[in-house]
C-alpha positions in Angstrom: -17.2 -30.4 11.9 -14.1 -29.3 13.6 -10.6 -29.0 12.2 -9.4 -32.1 14.1 -12.1 -34.1 12.6 -11.4 -33.7 9.0 -9.7 -36.6 6.8 -7.3 -35.9 4.3 -10.0 -36.7 1.6 -12.5 -34.1 3.4 -9.4 -31.8 3.0 -9.1 -32.3 -0.4 -12.7 -32.0 -0.9 -12.4 -28.3 0.2 -9.6 -28.0 -1.9 -11.3 -29.1 -4.7 -14.6 -26.6 -3.9 -12.2 -23.7 -3.5 -10.7 -24.2 -6.9 -14.1 -24.6 -8.5 -15.5 -21.3 -6.9 -12.2 -19.5 -7.7 -13.1 -20.4 -11.3 -16.7 -19.6 -11.3 -16.6 -16.1 -9.2 -14.3 -14.7 -11.9 -16.4 -16.4 -15.2 -18.2 -14.2 -17.1 -21.5 -16.2 -16.9 -21.3 -16.5 -12.9 -25.2 -16.0 -11.8 -26.3 -14.3 -8.5 -27.7 -17.7 -7.3 -24.1 -19.0 -7.7 -22.6 -16.1 -5.8 -25.1 -16.9 -3.0 -24.2 -20.2 -3.0 -20.5 -19.6 -2.8 -21.2 -17.2 0.3 -23.3 -19.9 2.1 -20.0 -22.7 1.2 -17.6 -20.0 2.5 -19.5 -19.5 5.5 -20.2 -22.9 6.4 -16.7 -23.5 8.1 -13.5 -21.3 8.6 -11.5 -23.7 6.6 -13.7 -23.0 3.5 -12.6 -19.4 3.6 -9.3 -20.0 4.5 -8.7 -22.4 1.4 -10.2 -19.8 -1.0 -8.1 -17.2 0.2 -5.0 -19.4 -0.5 -6.3 -20.4 -4.1 -6.9 -16.6 -4.7 -3.0 -15.8 -3.9 -1.9 -18.7 -6.1 -3.5 -17.2 -9.0 -1.2 -14.2 -8.4 -3.9 -11.1 -8.4 -6.0 -11.5 -5.6 -6.0 -7.6 -4.7 -7.3 -6.8 -8.1 -10.1 -9.1 -8.8 -13.9 -8.4 -7.9 -14.0 -10.9 -4.6 -16.5 -11.3 -1.4 -16.3 -9.5 1.6 -12.9 -9.8 3.3 -12.6 -12.9 5.6 -10.7 -13.0 8.7 -7.6 -14.7 9.1 -8.5 -18.3 11.1 -5.6 -20.0 12.8 -5.7 -23.7 11.8 -3.7 -26.7 12.9 -4.1 -28.9 9.5 -4.3 -26.6 6.3 -4.6 -28.7 3.1 -0.9 -29.4 1.7 0.6 -26.6 -0.4 1.5 -29.1 -3.2 -2.2 -29.8 -3.5 -3.4 -26.2 -4.0 -0.4 -25.7 -6.3 -1.7 -28.8 -8.5 -5.4 -27.9 -8.2 -4.6 -24.2 -9.3 -2.4 -25.7 -12.4 -5.3 -27.8 -13.4 -8.0 -25.2 -13.1 -5.8 -22.7 -14.6 -5.0 -24.9 -17.5 -8.8 -25.4 -18.4 -10.4 -22.2 -17.5 -8.0 -19.5 -17.6 -7.6 -18.8 -21.4 -11.2 -17.9 -21.5 -11.4 -16.6 -18.1 -8.6 -14.5 -19.1 -9.6 -13.2 -22.4 -13.2 -12.3 -21.0 -11.9 -10.8 -17.9 -9.3 -8.4 -19.9 -12.2 -7.3 -22.2 -14.5 -6.6 -19.3 -11.6 -4.8 -17.4 -11.6 -7.4 -14.7 -8.4 -9.1 -15.1 -5.2 -7.5 -16.0 -2.9 -9.0 -18.6 0.4 -8.1 -16.7 1.0 -8.2 -12.8 4.3 -7.1 -11.3 5.0 -7.0 -7.5 8.2 -5.1 -5.9 9.6 -4.3 -2.6 12.8 -2.6 -1.3 13.8 -3.1 1.9 17.3 -1.8 2.9 18.5 -0.1 -0.5 16.7 2.0 -2.7 15.8 0.2 -6.0 14.6 1.2 -9.4 12.5 -0.8 -11.6 10.8 -1.0 -15.1 7.1 -1.8 -15.6 5.8 -3.7 -18.3 4.4 -0.7 -20.2 8.2 1.2 -20.0 7.4 3.3 -17.1 10.3 3.8 -14.6 9.8 3.6 -10.7 12.3 4.2 -8.1 11.4 2.9 -4.9 12.8 4.2 -1.2 13.6 2.1 1.7 10.9 -0.1 3.1 8.6 0.5 0.1 6.0 -2.1 -1.5 4.1 -1.7 -4.2 2.3 -3.6 -7.4 1.4 -3.0 -10.8 -1.5 -4.4 -12.7 -2.1 -3.5 -16.5 -5.8 -3.3 -17.0 -7.6 -2.4 -20.2 -8.7 0.9 -19.0 -6.0 1.9 -16.9 -2.5 1.0 -15.7 -2.9 0.5 -12.0 -0.2 0.6 -9.4 -1.2 0.0 -5.5 1.4 1.7 -3.1 1.1 -0.5 0.0 3.6 1.4 2.0 6.7 3.5 1.8 7.7 6.0 -1.0 8.2 5.9 -5.1 8.9 8.2 -7.6 7.6 7.8 -11.0 8.5 8.4 -14.6 5.4 7.5 -16.4 5.4 6.4 -20.1 2.9 8.8 -22.0 -0.3 6.9 -23.1 -3.6 9.3 -23.2 -5.8 6.6 -23.9 -4.4 4.2 -20.9 -4.3 6.4 -18.0 -1.8 5.6 -15.3 -3.6 5.6 -11.7 -1.7 5.2 -8.3 -3.8 3.9 -5.4 -2.5 5.2 -1.9 -4.6 4.7 1.2 -7.9 6.0 0.1 -7.2 8.3 -2.6 -5.6 8.0 -6.1 -3.2 9.9 -8.3 -4.3 9.8 -12.2 -1.9 10.7 -14.8 -1.0 10.0 -18.7 2.6 10.8 -18.5 4.7 12.8 -16.0 7.3 12.9 -13.1 5.8 12.8 -9.7 6.7 11.4 -6.2 4.2 9.6 -3.8 5.0 9.2 -0.3 2.6 7.2 2.2 2.8 6.6 6.0 0.0 4.7 7.3 -3.2 6.8 6.2 -1.0 9.7 5.2 -0.1 10.4 1.4 1.7 13.4 0.1 2.1 13.7 -3.8 4.8 16.1 -5.2 4.7 16.8 -8.7 7.9 17.6 -10.9 6.6 17.7 -14.5 3.4 17.3 -16.3 0.0 17.2 -14.4 -1.7 14.7 -12.2 -5.5 14.7 -10.6 -5.2 13.7 -7.1 -8.6 12.3 -5.3 -8.4 12.0 -1.6 -11.9 10.1 -1.1 -14.1 8.1 -3.6 -17.2 10.5 -2.4 -15.2 13.6 -4.1 -17.2 14.3 -7.5 -15.3 14.5 -10.6 -11.7 13.5 -11.6 -10.0 15.1 -8.5 -7.9 18.4 -8.1 -5.1 19.0 -10.7 -1.5 19.5 -9.9 0.9 21.6 -12.0 4.7 21.3 -11.8 6.0 22.4 -8.2 2.8 21.6 -6.5 1.9 19.3 -3.5 -1.1 17.7 -2.4 -1.6 15.8 1.0 -4.6 13.9 2.6 -5.0 11.3 4.9 -8.0 9.2 6.2 -11.3 11.3 6.5 -10.0 14.2 4.4 -12.9 15.0 1.9 -10.2 17.2 -0.1 -6.7 17.1 -0.5 -4.5 20.1 0.8 -2.8 21.9 -2.1 0.5 24.1 -1.9 3.1 25.4 -3.6 6.9 23.9 -3.4 9.9 25.1 -4.7 12.3 23.3 -7.6 15.0 22.3 -5.0 12.1 20.8 -2.6 13.3 18.6 0.2 10.6 16.0 -0.9 13.0 14.2 -3.1 16.0 14.1 -1.0 15.6 10.6 -0.5 16.8 9.7 -4.0 20.3 11.1 -2.6 19.8 8.9 0.5 19.1 12.0 2.9 16.3 13.2 4.8 16.0 16.7 5.0 14.1 18.2 7.9 13.5 22.0 7.5 12.7 23.5 10.8 9.8 21.4 11.0 7.6 20.8 14.2 8.0 17.6 15.6 4.4 16.3 14.9 5.3 17.3 11.4 8.6 15.4 11.1 7.8 12.3 13.1 5.9 10.9 10.1 8.9 11.5 7.6 11.0 9.8 10.6 9.0 7.1 11.5 8.3 5.4 8.1 12.1 4.4 8.5 12.1 3.0 11.8 11.0 -0.4 13.6 9.9 1.2 16.6 7.7 4.4 15.7 8.5 7.7 17.8 5.5 8.8 19.9 4.8 12.3 21.1 4.1 12.8 24.9 1.8 15.8 24.4 0.9 18.5 21.9 3.4 21.0 23.4 6.4 18.3 22.6 4.8 18.2 19.1 5.4 22.0 18.7 9.5 21.6 19.3 11.0 22.2 16.1 13.7 20.3 14.7 16.0 20.4 11.5 19.0 18.8 10.0 19.8 16.8 7.3 20.1 13.0 8.0 21.4 9.8 6.2 18.2 7.5 5.6 19.9 4.5 6.5 21.1 5.7 10.0 17.6 7.0 11.3 17.9 5.0 13.9 20.5 6.7 15.9 18.6 9.9 15.6 16.3 8.5 18.3 19.1 8.7 20.7 20.6 11.9 19.4 17.4 14.1 19.8 17.8 14.5 23.6 21.1 16.1 22.7 19.9 18.6 20.3 16.2 19.4 21.7 15.0 20.3 25.1 13.4 16.6 25.5 13.9 13.4 27.1 13.0 9.9 26.0 10.7 7.2 27.8 9.0 4.0 26.8 5.1 3.5 26.7 3.6 0.0 27.4 4.2 -1.2 24.0 8.1 -0.3 24.0 7.9 2.5 21.6 10.2 5.3 22.5 8.2 8.5 23.6 9.3 12.3 23.2 9.0 14.2 26.4 9.7 17.9 26.6 11.9 19.0 29.3 10.0 20.8 32.4 10.5 24.7 32.3 12.8 25.9 35.3 10.8 28.4 37.3 12.2 31.9 37.0 14.9 32.8 39.6 14.1 35.1 42.1 
């Protein structure tokens, strides 16, 4: 069966099947045999996987539901009409969701509230359905889902400052990269760039876990403490900060680089840039940089660096700017 050979009726049948499996796989009584049958149906043709993924997105909480192994994106020439997916999803939801939602909530599978937030060119402040406040830095994206056993935020990219409503019986968990931050009520900042995460605690306490293999609930931070982790770290790195820590300068529209080595400064800079700065070598990364910069004007910093540091810029094959250290002059004889 090729994409071109499918008739509209066959496309409709696949959409119907995707809606059916979307309902069954999230039902309490879904059996192991049904899950195996779903996997066989899904793997029978690339369009099956595509339609099932599209149906999950319509349900709106695809990231937070139990689901099969990820399916690679498949380019399709003739996807089923969007209106049909919405119509099918609406009919399935009308029949199945009241019971599924009730059961899913009590089993901890389904949230009763889901919110998605993005901030692109401006800092944005939002209020979650539980009353917690979040301030989003530029180029930040996150979601919030309220489950029976926890309130869950997924920080997909960027940086956010949290003021969490206190609820000891309903912990607040921020998932960032491979780790998580668990709190009941506090004020803290989470910064993420690619697989690097940094947590700064202002008030209260949090438990930081950098890897699912870490035993227990994680390492506890107190006020004016910072935790950092990245991919492959088994334990977060803990350090003491100061009340006027520069990590929160973004809330005033500033990025403060306090005499940092370039290899430490670039992740802080790059998350604001469309083309990330690269380092030519380790010796270039050891050059130190300082200053206070407007977070909306960091693009201009790229061309400014050769004027304030002993470096020059080139481009790699991907078009990214590369920082090179100036060659040392031989001593005069």
